[in-house]
C-alpha positions as CSV (number, residue, x, y, z in Angstrom):
1,M,0.0,0.0,0.0
2,F,2.8,2.4,0.9
3,Q,4.5,1.6,-2.4
4,F,1.3,2.4,-4.3
5,I,0.9,5.7,-2.6
6,S,4.5,6.8,-3.0
7,K,4.4,5.8,-6.7
8,R,1.3,8.0,-7.2
9,L,3.0,10.9,-5.4
10,V,6.1,10.7,-7.6
11,F,3.9,10.7,-10.7
12,M,1.8,13.6,-9.4
13,L,4.7,16.0,-8.9
14,P,5.6,16.5,-12.6
15,I,1.9,16.9,-13.5
16,L,1.6,19.7,-10.9
17,V,4.7,21.4,-12.2
18,V,3.4,21.3,-15.8
19,A,-0.1,22.4,-14.7
20,S,1.4,25.4,-12.8
21,L,3.5,26.4,-15.8
22,L,0.5,26.2,-18.0
23,I,-1.6,28.3,-15.7
24,F,1.1,31.0,-15.2
25,F,1.9,31.3,-18.9
26,M,-1.8,31.3,-20.0
27,M,-2.4,34.2,-17.6
28,R,0.5,36.1,-19.2
29,I,-0.8,35.3,-22.7
30,A,-4.3,36.3,-21.8
31,N,-3.2,39.7,-20.5
32,P,0.2,40.7,-22.0
33,D,0.1,44.1,-20.4
34,P,-1.2,43.8,-16.9
35,I,-0.5,47.5,-16.2
36,A,-3.2,48.4,-18.7
37,A,-5.7,46.4,-16.6
38,V,-4.6,48.4,-13.6
39,V,-4.9,51.9,-15.0
40,G,-7.7,51.3,-17.6
41,T,-7.9,54.3,-19.9
42,R,-5.9,56.7,-17.8
43,R,-2.5,57.8,-19.0
44,L,0.5,57.1,-16.8
45,S,3.9,58.7,-16.6
46,D,6.9,56.5,-17.3
47,K,7.8,56.8,-13.6
48,S,4.3,55.6,-12.4
49,R,4.4,52.8,-15.0
50,A,7.8,51.7,-13.7
51,A,6.6,51.8,-10.1
52,L,3.6,49.5,-10.9
53,A,5.9,47.2,-12.8
54,R,8.1,46.9,-9.7
55,E,5.1,46.4,-7.4
56,F,3.9,43.4,-9.5
57,H,7.4,42.2,-10.3
58,L,6.8,42.8,-14.0
59,D,10.3,44.3,-14.3
60,K,11.9,40.9,-13.8
61,P,12.4,38.2,-16.4
62,L,9.4,35.9,-17.0
63,F,11.0,32.8,-15.3
64,K,11.8,34.9,-12.2
65,Q,8.2,36.1,-12.1
66,Y,7.2,32.4,-12.2
67,E,9.5,31.6,-9.4
68,I,8.0,34.5,-7.3
69,W,4.5,33.3,-8.2
70,I,5.1,29.6,-7.4
71,N,6.9,30.4,-4.1
72,G,3.9,32.5,-3.0
73,M,1.5,29.8,-4.0
74,L,3.4,27.2,-2.1
75,R,3.3,29.4,1.1
76,G,-0.4,30.1,0.6
77,E,0.2,33.8,-0.3
78,F,-1.8,34.2,-3.4
79,P,-0.9,37.1,-5.7
80,R,-2.7,40.4,-5.8
81,S,-5.2,41.2,-8.5
82,F,-3.7,43.5,-11.2
83,K,-7.0,45.3,-11.6
84,Y,-8.3,45.6,-8.0
85,R,-4.9,45.4,-6.2
86,E,-6.4,43.1,-3.5
87,P,-5.3,39.6,-2.6
88,V,-6.9,37.0,-4.9
């Protein structure tokens, strides 16, 4: 019985990693410019846009953003909504 459960857990880990990668990158594809979702139709200065990018870690490379996102998910700290700026 222990062998069966351990085997299932070992097979589950790659599936969870692939699923999390798909979810993360599909969110990025669906909304390529999250800052536009935050500000709507308002115009922003370059300084304000850069501050929002820092706040949401959009100034970092994509795989670093994934690392930040997955670390938060594993700790139960879900990301903040781009549009409402509240925890999801």
